[in-house]
C-alpha positions, 0 to 999 in steps of 0.5 A: 213229892219234892215238898213232901220229901222237904217236909219230911227232912224238916220234921226228921231234922226236928226230931233228930235235933231234939236229941243233940243235947241230951247227953249234956248237962246235969239234970235233977235225979228226981225228974222222970226220963220223959222230963229230962227228955223233954227238957233237953230235947227242947234245949236242942231244938232251941239252939237249932232254930233260935225259937225261945217257947215251946208252944202249948198248942204244938206240945198238945199236937206232938203228944197226940202223935205219941198217942198214934204209935203202934204200941205192938211193933213201935211204929208211926205212919208219917202220913198221920204227921199232917192233918190232910183234911184241914190243910186242904180246906184251907188250901180251897179257901185261899185260892191263890197258888202263890199264897203263903200258908202255915202248916202244922205237922208233927211226928214221933222221934224216928229210930232211923230213916223216915219213908213217907210211904210207909210207918217208920219204927219210932225211937224208945228214948233211953240213956244208952242210945242218946249219944248215937242220936247226937252223933246223927244230928251233929251231921245235919244242918240247922233247921232254919237253913231250911228256910232257903228251901221255901220253908220256915219254922215259925213255932215248935212244940216238943213233948216226951211221954212214957207209954208202957214203960217206954219213953218217946219224944215228938216234935210238932212245928208250925211252918210257912211255905206256899200253897204251890209248894204244898200242891207240888208236895201232894202231887196235885200241881 
């Protein structure tokens, strides 16, 4: 459970960091809100992680999570952030609890606190709420500091998408951790 909280914190820091620079810089007025949000979000994540490439495969994974938002109430189930079936298969193949494992996780940017046991409200990105998000991010540490907690961010993908007139941003990350940490997170070890 401790690892699940670390993973949730990692993703939460990631999605919050993507709004850090949204209020800064001059964007071309011809860009859509989604394009502007994606550009700014990746800039903030780049600064937070030092990662220079917005990975195409992880962008697709992040976009798939936007597609999983419940459009009736604007929520996302955190349990959908991980592909549990693929993860468990990989753990079984490794057969060593001390082995390192790469885990891919993705989630839309939350409106507030994320709990892992129930759906959370997804943030609709608007020019009016960017300042509030940036304040939250300013209080948080850099993503790469999480490496000390047994997680290392290897790659990331940021995407923004407008659905039914509402713009959402999602982040996907490839992180390295140990099988032991994952099993602990799942309450198995």
